[in-house]
C-alpha positions as CSV (number, residue, x, y, z in Angstrom):
1,X,10.0,7.4,-1.0
2,X,11.0,6.7,-4.6
3,X,14.0,4.8,-3.3
4,X,11.6,2.8,-1.1
5,X,9.3,2.1,-4.0
6,X,12.2,0.8,-6.2
7,X,13.7,-1.3,-3.4
8,X,10.3,-2.8,-2.5
9,X,9.7,-3.9,-6.2
10,X,13.1,-5.6,-6.3
11,X,12.3,-7.4,-3.0
12,X,8.9,-8.5,-4.3
13,X,10.5,-9.9,-7.4
14,X,13.1,-11.8,-5.3
15,X,10.3,-13.1,-3.1
16,X,8.2,-14.3,-6.0
17,X,11.2,-16.0,-7.6
18,X,12.0,-17.8,-4.4
19,X,8.5,-19.1,-4.1
20,X,8.4,-20.4,-7.7
21,X,9.6,-24.0,-6.8
22,X,6.9,-24.2,-4.1
23,X,4.2,-23.0,-6.4
24,X,5.2,-25.5,-9.2
25,X,5.1,-28.3,-6.7
26,X,1.7,-27.6,-5.1
27,X,-0.3,-25.4,-7.6
28,X,-1.5,-25.8,-11.2
29,X,0.1,-23.3,-13.5
30,X,-3.1,-21.3,-14.0
31,X,-4.1,-21.3,-10.3
32,X,-3.9,-17.7,-8.9
33,X,-4.7,-18.6,-5.3
34,X,-1.7,-17.5,-3.1
35,X,0.2,-16.4,-6.2
36,X,0.5,-12.7,-5.4
37,X,0.2,-12.3,-9.1
38,X,-1.1,-8.7,-9.0
39,X,1.2,-7.5,-6.1
40,X,4.0,-6.5,-8.4
41,X,1.7,-4.7,-10.8
42,X,0.1,-2.8,-7.9
43,X,3.5,-1.8,-6.5
44,X,4.7,-0.6,-9.9
45,X,1.8,1.8,-10.2
46,X,2.3,3.6,-6.8
47,X,2.9,7.3,-7.1
48,X,3.1,10.2,-4.6
49,X,0.1,12.5,-5.0
50,X,0.7,14.8,-2.0
51,X,2.6,15.5,1.1
52,X,0.9,16.9,4.2
53,X,2.0,17.9,7.7
54,X,5.2,19.6,8.6
55,X,8.8,18.6,9.1
56,X,8.0,17.1,12.5
57,X,5.2,14.8,11.2
58,X,5.3,14.4,7.4
59,X,2.7,12.2,5.8
60,X,3.1,11.1,2.2
61,X,-0.1,10.3,0.3
62,X,0.2,7.8,-2.5
63,X,-2.1,6.3,-5.0
64,X,-1.9,2.9,-6.7
65,X,-4.0,0.9,-9.2
66,X,-5.6,-2.2,-7.9
67,X,-7.0,-4.8,-10.2
68,X,-9.7,-7.0,-8.5
69,X,-12.1,-9.3,-10.2
70,X,-12.1,-7.5,-13.5
71,X,-12.5,-4.0,-11.9
72,X,-9.8,-1.4,-11.6
73,X,-9.8,0.9,-8.6
74,X,-7.5,3.4,-7.1
75,X,-6.2,2.8,-3.6
76,X,-4.6,5.6,-1.5
77,X,-2.1,5.0,1.2
78,X,-0.7,7.4,3.8
79,X,2.8,6.9,5.0
80,X,3.8,8.5,8.3
81,X,7.5,9.3,8.3
82,X,10.0,10.1,11.0
83,X,13.5,11.5,10.7
84,X,16.4,9.4,12.2
85,X,20.0,10.3,11.6
86,X,19.3,12.2,8.4
87,X,17.2,9.3,7.0
88,X,13.4,9.2,6.8
89,X,11.9,6.0,8.1
90,X,8.3,4.8,7.7
91,X,6.7,4.6,11.1
92,X,3.2,3.7,10.0
93,X,1.1,3.1,6.8
94,X,-2.6,3.6,6.6
95,X,-5.0,2.9,3.8
96,X,-7.9,5.1,2.8
97,X,-11.2,3.4,3.6
98,X,-12.2,1.2,0.7
99,X,-15.9,1.5,1.3
100,X,-16.2,5.3,1.3
101,X,-12.9,5.7,-0.6
102,X,-11.5,7.8,2.2
103,X,-14.1,10.6,1.9
104,X,-14.6,10.6,5.7
105,X,-18.3,9.9,5.4
106,X,-19.7,9.6,9.0
107,X,-22.3,7.2,7.7
108,X,-19.7,4.8,6.4
109,X,-20.3,1.4,8.1
110,X,-16.6,0.5,7.9
111,X,-14.5,3.6,8.9
112,X,-17.3,5.6,10.5
113,X,-15.8,8.8,9.1
114,X,-12.2,8.1,10.1
115,X,-11.0,8.1,6.4
116,X,-7.8,6.2,7.2
117,X,-7.6,2.6,8.4
118,X,-4.9,0.6,10.2
119,X,-3.9,3.3,12.6
120,X,-0.7,2.6,14.4
121,X,-0.2,6.2,15.4
122,X,-2.6,9.0,16.1
123,X,-3.9,10.5,12.8
124,X,-5.5,13.8,12.3
């Protein structure tokens, strides 16, 4: 996962550099719309907080800092991994519900107690 985090940061830096001429042509320097300005900062804060499941279905829980409209909040992600030829591949990524913060509150109007969103595989 650490190798993935590092490679993703390098890729985001490359992506932002490649978009610089486009942004200079169409956006004022202080316009943040479509700038992805906080993306790199958010990626750099992501850390592993726990690992759950067994060798057949490992899930890595991470936490990252999100800056949004002057507020700082923590966002948790859950990576579902699979082993392929001695390498671990990410097969799905879920985010903790932002409304109930992944507590699994059955009264949550957004996740309705599911905790994790963007299910691409069956979760617990």
